[in-house]
N, C-alpha and C positions, 0 to 999 in steps of 0.2 A: 353373445352379448358381453359376458364377463371378460372374455379374452380381449375384446376391443377396448373395454374400459381399462384393463390392465396395461395394454400397449399404450393407450393414451396417457395414463399416469406415468409410465416409464419415460415417455417422450417429454412430458412436462418436467419431470425431475432432471433429465439430461439437459434440457434447454435452460433450466434454472441454474444448474451448475455452470454451464457455459457463460451465462450472463453474469453470474457471481464472479467468475474468474476474470472476465473482462473488466468488471467494476473494480476488483482488487488491483488489477494491473494498472488501471488509470489512476487510482488512488495512490498507489505506491510511487508511480512516476511523478505525480504532482507534488507529493511531500518531499521526494528526493530532489526535485527541482527547487523547491523552497530552501532546502538545506544548502544546495549549491549556491543559491543567491545570497544566502547569509555569509557564506565563505568568500564569495567574490566581492560582496559589498562591505559590510561592517567588519568581516573577517580580515580585510586588508588594511584596516585602520592603523594609523601610526600610534594611536593611543593603545597601549598594551592591554589594559583591562577590557576595553571594548572588543579588541581583536580576540582575546581569550574567551570572552563571553559568547561572541558570535560563533566561534569555532566549536565551543563546547555544546552550544545549543544545536548546531548543525549535526554534530555527532549523535546527540541525544535523539533528534528527530529521525535520523537514519536507523539507529538501533531499535527504537520503538516501532518504527514502520516495518522493519524487517521482521521483528518478533510477532507483531500483530498480524501482518499479512501471511506469514508462515503458518500461524495457528489457524487463521481463517481458511487457508487453502487445505489444511489438514481436515477441517470439518467438511469441506466441499467434496472430499474424495470418498 
């Protein structure tokens, strides 16, 4: 009985890790798409400060997303 419970727990943990990885990947893609939209939209503005602000915000989103998802993936391992 204990062996069956242990195997079930291991399976639950592995499935949770897999679901967590899928969630992180989707989250990362969504935020990077938002960053790309900022660069393609306001980042192409002819008004210099608007373009600079959008480009900086896009870079910040990418940097934070990369750092956060990398840390979260480390916890999942």
